[in-house]
C-alpha positions in Angstrom: 103.8 52.9 67.3 101.2 55.2 65.8 99.0 53.5 63.2 98.5 55.0 59.7 95.0 56.4 60.5 96.3 58.1 63.6 99.2 59.5 61.6 96.9 61.1 59.1 94.7 62.6 61.8 97.8 64.0 63.6 99.2 65.4 60.4 95.9 67.2 59.8 96.0 68.7 63.3 99.6 69.9 62.9 98.7 71.6 59.6 95.7 73.3 61.3 97.8 74.5 64.1 100.5 75.9 61.8 97.8 77.8 59.8 96.3 79.1 63.0 99.6 80.3 64.4 100.9 81.8 61.1 100.5 85.2 62.8 103.2 84.3 65.3 105.7 83.7 62.5 104.7 87.0 60.8 105.3 88.9 64.0 108.7 87.3 64.4 109.7 88.2 60.9 108.6 91.8 61.5 110.7 92.0 64.7 113.8 90.6 63.1 113.6 92.3 59.7 115.5 95.5 60.7 118.6 93.4 61.4 119.0 92.8 57.7 120.7 96.2 57.3 123.0 95.5 60.3 124.8 92.5 58.8 128.6 93.1 58.7 131.4 91.3 56.9 134.0 89.6 59.1 137.4 90.7 57.8 140.3 88.2 58.1 142.8 89.1 60.8 145.9 87.6 62.4 145.7 87.4 66.2 146.8 85.4 69.2 143.9 83.6 70.9 143.2 81.6 74.0 140.1 79.5 74.7 139.1 78.5 78.2 136.7 75.7 79.2 135.6 73.8 82.3 135.2 70.2 81.3 131.6 69.0 81.5 130.5 67.1 84.6 128.9 64.4 82.4 132.3 63.6 81.0 134.0 63.7 84.4 131.9 61.6 86.7 132.8 58.2 88.0 129.7 56.2 87.0 130.1 53.2 89.4 131.3 55.4 92.3 129.0 55.2 95.3 130.4 58.6 96.4 129.1 60.4 93.2 132.6 61.7 92.6 132.9 64.7 90.2 136.0 66.0 88.6 136.4 69.8 88.4 139.0 70.6 85.7 139.6 73.8 83.8 142.1 74.0 80.9 142.8 76.3 78.0 143.5 75.7 74.3 147.2 75.3 74.9 146.4 72.5 77.4 147.5 74.6 80.4 145.7 73.1 83.4 144.4 75.7 85.9 142.4 73.5 88.1 142.0 69.8 88.8 140.2 68.5 91.9 137.7 65.9 93.0 134.5 66.9 94.7 131.6 64.9 96.0 128.1 66.2 97.1 129.1 65.5 100.7 132.4 67.4 100.5 132.2 70.0 103.3 131.4 73.4 101.8 133.0 75.0 104.8 136.3 73.2 104.2 136.1 73.9 100.5 135.7 77.6 101.3 138.7 77.4 103.6 140.8 75.6 101.0 140.8 78.8 98.8 142.9 80.6 101.4 146.2 79.9 103.3 146.5 80.0 107.1 147.0 83.8 107.0 143.8 84.4 105.0 145.6 85.1 101.7 144.1 83.6 98.5 145.8 80.4 97.3 143.6 79.7 94.3 142.0 81.7 91.5 138.6 81.3 93.3 140.2 82.6 96.5 141.5 85.7 94.5 138.0 86.3 93.2 136.4 86.0 96.6 138.9 88.4 98.1 138.2 90.9 95.3 134.5 90.6 96.0 135.1 90.9 99.8 133.8 87.5 100.9 135.4 84.4 102.3 132.6 81.8 102.2 131.2 80.0 99.1 127.7 80.4 100.5 128.1 84.2 100.3 129.3 83.8 96.7 126.3 81.9 95.4 122.9 81.2 96.9 123.0 77.8 95.1 125.7 76.6 97.4 124.5 75.9 100.9 126.1 74.6 104.1 126.1 70.8 104.2 127.6 70.2 107.6 124.4 68.8 109.1 122.3 65.7 108.3 119.9 67.2 105.8 119.6 65.6 102.3 122.2 67.0 99.9 121.6 67.7 96.2 124.6 67.1 94.0 123.7 70.1 91.8 125.8 72.4 93.8 128.9 70.9 92.3 128.0 72.2 88.8 127.6 75.6 90.4 131.0 75.3 92.0 132.6 74.2 88.7 131.1 77.3 87.0 132.4 79.6 89.7 135.9 78.1 89.4 135.8 78.7 85.6 134.7 82.3 86.1 137.5 82.8 88.7 140.2 81.4 86.4 139.0 83.7 83.6 139.2 86.6 86.1 142.8 85.6 87.1 144.0 85.3 83.5 142.7 88.7 82.4 144.1 90.4 85.5 147.4 88.6 86.2 148.7 86.8 83.1 151.6 88.4 81.1 150.5 88.6 77.5 153.2 88.9 74.8 150.8 90.4 72.2 147.3 91.6 71.8 145.1 88.6 72.6 141.5 87.4 72.0 140.2 85.3 74.9 137.4 82.9 74.1 135.1 81.7 76.8 132.9 78.6 76.4 129.4 79.9 76.8 127.6 83.2 77.0 129.1 85.9 79.2 126.2 85.8 81.6 125.5 84.0 84.8 122.8 83.6 87.5 124.9 81.7 90.0 126.4 84.7 91.7 124.6 86.2 94.8 123.0 89.6 94.6 125.1 92.1 92.5 128.3 90.1 92.7 128.4 89.3 89.0 128.1 93.0 88.2 131.2 93.6 90.5 132.9 90.7 88.8 132.3 92.3 85.4 133.8 95.6 86.7 136.9 93.7 87.8 137.2 92.2 84.3 137.0 95.6 82.7 139.5 96.9 85.2 141.9 94.1 84.3 141.6 94.8 80.6 142.3 98.5 81.2 145.3 97.8 83.4 146.8 95.4 80.8 146.7 98.3 78.3 148.0 100.9 80.7 150.9 98.9 82.0 151.8 96.6 79.1 150.2 98.2 76.1 148.4 95.0 75.4 144.8 94.9 74.1 142.7 92.1 75.4 139.4 91.1 73.8 136.9 88.7 75.5 134.2 86.8 73.6 131.8 84.2 74.9 130.8 81.6 72.2 127.7 79.4 72.4 126.2 77.3 69.7 122.7 77.4 71.2 120.6 80.2 72.7 116.9 80.8 73.2 117.2 83.9 71.0 118.5 81.9 68.1 115.9 79.1 68.7 113.1 81.7 68.6 114.2 83.6 65.5 116.0 81.0 63.4 113.2 80.4 60.9 112.3 84.1 60.7 115.9 85.0 60.0 116.1 82.4 57.2 112.9 83.8 55.6 114.1 87.3 55.9 117.5 86.3 54.4 119.5 87.6 57.4 123.0 86.1 57.6 122.4 84.0 54.5 125.5 85.6 52.9 128.2 83.5 51.2 130.9 85.2 53.3 131.6 85.3 57.1 129.4 87.8 58.8 127.9 89.0 62.0 125.0 91.1 63.3 124.3 92.7 66.7 121.2 91.6 68.5 119.2 94.4 70.1 118.3 94.1 73.7 114.5 94.2 72.8 114.9 91.0 70.7 116.7 89.3 73.6 114.1 90.3 76.2 111.3 88.8 74.1 113.1 85.5 74.0 113.6 84.9 77.8 110.9 84.2 80.4 112.8 86.5 82.7 113.8 89.7 80.9 116.5 90.5 83.4 118.6 87.7 81.8 118.8 90.0 78.7 119.3 93.3 80.6 122.8 94.6 80.1 124.5 97.6 81.6 123.4 99.7 78.6 119.7 99.2 79.7 120.6 99.9 83.3 121.7 103.4 82.3 118.3 104.0 80.9 116.9 103.9 84.4 115.9 100.3 84.6 116.8 97.7 87.2 120.5 97.0 87.9 122.2 94.6 85.6 123.0 91.5 87.7 123.5 88.8 85.1 124.7 90.0 81.7 128.2 90.9 80.4 128.8 92.5 77.0 126.4 92.4 74.0 125.0 89.5 72.0 125.9 89.0 68.3 124.9 86.3 65.9 128.0 85.2 63.9 128.2 83.1 60.7 131.6 81.6 59.9 130.2 78.9 57.5 126.7 77.5 57.4 126.1 77.7 61.1 125.1 80.6 63.4 127.0 81.2 66.7 
């Protein structure tokens, strides 16, 4: 417990630091100020929507299990279950790779379909974060979270390309439409497959599909939240949204490539390997998304 005298000294130091760093806040306000004119009203619309989520590993681990069992489960908002399997850190990655295909090498799961599309047949080739564990080296359980994420991306891929939609549909993905778990440029190829699926649905079935990733937290929002409030951006009393420029994103991440979309790639920069779509801040009530 901090005694009263120490509290007073600490409070004084905090005030001094805030005064000294005031220039930082001023710069953030200057960077975010142009967005004020970009705020747009969200008009009410009637639509069919589907949300997809992979249940979090923290809610699906067996706490007293010596095998560190993890449940990989993916469902949508209609409670359709697309995947349910149990995996442990010592589950053979080679056998898990083989499980995605039948004896003739044809895909039997959504992940197998995605791997076939990308031209690979081993999980190690899909992600550098999944390594062979068929020897006696120590095994980190973290690869299961990567596997769960890959399964979720694969099921989204399958739904967009294979599902029959009775009407125009909005598909909501839990989290940002970006990932660093894919090897090399495979995520870029994945995004091309998604776009191809959307275009095919329109050409064959005259169905328009819209894909949005929703996240309640982001480093961009954390960096600019106070500046946005002071500049009265998205402080409207009606639902609204504003597009976030790539330059604002890049200033918020330690690695700028995590904010580099295909639009920046066209300007002659490095290839987009991690980012799908554009970022928007959205206000439905009193909270940004």
